[in-house]
N, C-alpha and C positions, 0 to 999 in steps of 0.2 A: 496642643500641637507645638506651641512655642517651647514648652518644657521638653518635648520629645526632641526637637531640633537642637536645643541646648545640650541635652544629654548625649546625642550623637556627636556633636562637636567636641564635647569633653572627651569622649572615647577616642576620637581621632587624634586629639592632642596627646593623650596618654600613649597611644600606639606609636606616634611619631617620636615621642620622647624615648620609648623603649627601643625603637629601631635604631635611634641615634646612639644609644648606649651600647647596644649589641654590636654595632658596626665598628666601635672603637676597641672592642674586646680583643686582646691578643696583639694589638698593634703598638708595640713599644716604640717603634720608629717614629710614630706621630708626635710623641713627646720630645723628640730630639730633632725637630726641624726636618722630618722626612728622611733622615739618615738611618741606616740600619746599625744597631748597636751590637758590638761584639764583646763578649766576656773574655778578658785576656789576662794572663799572668804577666808579671814584669820581671821575672827572675828565672826564666827557663831557657837559658842559652844552650845551643845556638838557634832554637826554634823561635822563641819570642822572649825578648828581654829589653831592659832599658839601658841605653848607652847615651851619655851626654844629655840626659833628660828626655830622650825620645825613644819610643818603642822601635825595635828593629829585630832582625832575625829571619831565618828561612821561612817559617810559617807566616810571619808578618808580611813578608814580601809576596808570598803566595796569595794571601788574603787581599792584598792591595791589587795584585794582578787580576784576581777574580772580580773585584769590585769595578775595575776599569772595564772589563769585558761586559759586565752586567749593566754598566752605566748607572751604578748606584753607589753613593758615597758611604763608607763605613766610618763609624766613630767607635773608639775603643774604651771600654770601661774596665779599669784594672780592679780585679777582684781576687779574693782567696779562692783556691781551687774548689773547696767544698761548697762554694756558693754558686758554681756554674749552673748545675742542673736546676736547683731551686730558682735561680734567676730566670731561666727559660720558662719554667712552669708558671711563674708569677708575672711574666711579661716585663721584667726589668731589662732583659736583653733579648735580641732576636737570634743571635748566633753564639754558640760556645766554641771556643778554639781549644786546642791542646787536649782533646779527649781521645782515649783509646777505646776501640769498639769492644764492648762487652755485652753478653746476652742479657744480663739484668738491666743494663742501661737501655737496651733496645725496647724494653717494656715501657719506658717513661719518656724517651726522646727518639727522634728520627735522625739517623746518621747519613751524611753525604757519602759519595764515593771515597775510597781511600786515597789520601794524597801523600802518604809516607809510611814506610815500614821500619821498625826498629825492634828493640827488645830491652828487657830489664836486666841489670847487672848488679852484682854484689861488689861493693867497694870497701877497702880497708886501708889503713896506713901502710906505707911501704915497709915498715919494720914490724908489722903485725905477725903474730904467731898463727893467724888464721890462714891456712894454705888451701883449704877445701871446705865444702859446706859442713862436713862432719865436725869441723873445729868450732862451730858456732855454739856448741854446748856451753851453757852458762854465760853466753855473751848477749849484749844488748844490740839490737838492730834497729836503726832509726829510719823513718820514712815519712813522706808527706801525708798529713792528715786528709782524709777524704779521697785519696787517690788509689789507683791500683798498686802503687808501690807499697803502700801500707798493707794491703791485702796479701801481697806476696811476702812481705816481711813477717807477717803473722804466720803464714804457712811454713816458712823456713824455721821460725822460732818453735813452732809446734812440732815439726818433724825432727829437729835436731836438738831440742832441749834448751833453746835460748829464750829471749824476751823481746817482744816488739814494742817500739816506742814511737808515738806520733809527734810530729812538729808541724806547725801551720805554715812556716816559711820554707820553701824548697832550698833557697840559698843558705839556710842555716844548718842544713844537714852536714855539710863538710866541716863547718866550724865545730859542730857538736862532737864529731868524731875526732877532729884535731885536738880538741880540749880534753879528750878522754872521758867525756860524758856518755859516749856510746862507743861500741867496738867496731861497728860496721854500718853501712848504709845501703839502701836499695834505691836505685834511680835509673832513669831511662838512659840507654847507651849514648845517644847523641850528646846529651848534656855532659856526661862523664868524659867522653872522648874529647869534647871541646875544652873542658877544664884541664885535662891532662895535656892537651896540645898547647894551651895558653901557658901552663906552668913550665913546660919543657923539662929540662934536666933537673929543675928545682922542685918537681912535683913531690908532694907528700903522700900521694895515694896510688893505689894500684887496683886492678880488677882481678877478682878471684874467679877462676873457672870460666865456663862458657856462658852465653846468654841464658838467663833463667827462663825467659819467655820469648816468643816471637809475636810482636804486636803491630796492629794496624791503626794508624792515626787518621781521624776524620773530623769534620766539623759537624756540630749537632744543632738541630732546631727543635722548637716545641713540637710535640707529637701532633701530627696531622697537618703541619704547615707545608703542604706539598708544593705550593707555588715557590716559596723561598728555596726549598730543597732543590727544585728543578733549576732555578737560577744559579745556585752554587755549583751544581753538577755540570751544567752547560758551560759555565765560566772555567771550571777546572779542566774540562775536556778541551776547550778552545786553547788554553795556554799550553797544554801538552802537545797539541797538534801544531801550534805556530812556533814552538821552540822556546817560548818564554819560561816554561817550567824548567827545562834543562839548563837554561842560562842561570836561573836563580839557584838551582841545585848546585851547579858547578862553582858558583860564587861562594857558597857556604861550606861545601864539603870536598872541594878539590884543591884546597890550599896545601 
C-alpha cells in the first residue's frame, strides 16, 4: 500500500511539472516582466525607425496607442526583418510589426486588421537611364533580404532580364545604388516618399513608373494566439473611433 501511495504521489508531481511547463509555452512576455515583446526594425522611416537613440515613427506611435488602449506595456526588440516570423514561431517575440499581408504568411502566422495601405516602388538615381521597367534589362535591382521587396525585385529581374540582389539592411539600399553597386532598388512607398521629402531639392533619387503593388500592412502574432490578436484589433478599432489614429496619421503624413 505504501508503495502504491508513493507511486501515485510521484505521478502527481510529474503531472504538475508537465502542466507547469505547458502553461509557459508560447508566453514570451513572461520572460520580459509581463510586457509584450514586439519585433521591430530600426531603419524603416517613416513607419518605424531610430532617431536620437529612440524608436519613433507612424507605426511605432500606432503600437504605443494600441498598448495604451489594451493596458499592456510593449517592449521592442530590434531585429533583422528575416527574423520576425521565426521569432514569433520560437516565442522570442509576441508581435511582429512592419509585415505586409501575404497568403503564404497567413499559413504560418495570424494577422491583425489592416492598419495602413501602401505599395512597392522602383527607385533609381535621378540621372539614371532607367525610365521604365523595360529598361531593367541587364541591371541589378537591390532589395531587403527576407522581405516582399526582394520577391518583387526577383519578379522584375526575371520579367525584364535583370538581376536581383539581397541586402540585410534596408537603409543600405540607397547607399548601394548611390555607390553604383546596384542600378535600382525596390522599397515601400512611404519610406521612399519620406526619404525624398527629407532630401528636398538635393535628392539623388526618383521613382520610376506607378506603384508596383498595392499592399496592406498589419501586425502578426503566432498562429493560434487568438487572445492577443483580439486585443490588438480592439485597440486598433478604439484608436480609429476616438480620433487618435487620425492624429498620428496627420502628424506623419500631412507635413
